C-alpha positions in Angstrom: -20.2 -13.0 25.6 -19.5 -14.3 22.1 -16.4 -13.1 20.3 -16.1 -12.7 16.6 -13.4 -12.8 14.0 -13.2 -12.3 10.3 -13.4 -15.1 7.7 -10.1 -15.4 5.9 -11.8 -16.2 2.6 -14.8 -13.8 2.3 -14.0 -11.2 5.1 -17.4 -11.4 6.8 -17.7 -11.3 10.6 -18.0 -14.8 12.0 -18.7 -16.0 15.5 -15.6 -17.8 16.9 -17.7 -20.8 17.9 -18.4 -21.6 14.3 -16.1 -24.2 12.6 -17.2 -23.1 9.1 -18.1 -19.7 7.7 -21.9 -19.4 7.4 -21.4 -17.1 4.4 -18.9 -18.9 2.2 -18.5 -22.3 3.9 -14.8 -22.1 4.2 -13.2 -23.7 7.2 -12.9 -20.9 9.7 -9.5 -19.6 10.8 -9.1 -16.8 13.3 -7.6 -13.6 12.0 -7.2 -10.3 13.9 -8.1 -7.0 12.3 -4.4 -6.1 12.2 -3.6 -9.3 10.2 -6.3 -8.5 7.7 -5.1 -4.9 7.3 -1.5 -6.0 6.9 -2.3 -8.6 4.3 -4.5 -6.2 2.4 -1.9 -3.4 2.4 0.9 -5.7 1.3 -1.2 -6.5 -1.9 -1.7 -2.8 -2.7 0.9 -1.3 -5.0 1.3 2.4 -5.5 -0.2 3.1 -9.0 1.7 5.4 -11.3 -0.9 7.8 -12.4 -0.6 10.4 -15.1 -0.4 13.3 -12.7 2.4 11.6 -10.8 4.4 11.3 -14.1 3.9 15.0 -14.7 5.0 15.8 -11.2 8.1 13.6 -11.5 8.9 15.2 -14.8 8.8 18.7 -13.3 11.0 17.6 -10.4 13.5 16.1 -12.9 13.7 19.4 -14.8 14.3 21.3 -11.6 17.0 18.9 -10.6 18.7 19.2 -14.0 18.6 23.0 -13.7 20.1 22.8 -10.3 22.8 20.4 -11.5 23.7 22.8 -14.3 23.8 25.8 -11.9 26.1 23.9 -9.6 28.4 22.9 -12.4 28.7 26.6 -13.5 29.4 27.7 -9.9 31.9 25.0 -9.2 33.8 25.3 -12.5 37.0 27.3 -12.1 36.9 30.5 -14.1 39.9 31.1 -16.4 
């Protein structure tokens, strides 16, 4: 039974018996699926989208209101 891995350069499935990737010609190096996923996810950064900014703004306003309410509650009355 032939085993396969993924080409490090182009990502295509390559038979482990090949010394070079038949798709891109790169010298073949074995990589497991977990290695590919880990390296891909490490490159992805969480984008700051407009809806996230709106959501964060709403949270900030709620926190400011809570802070003001706590200040009023904790301030000794004269």
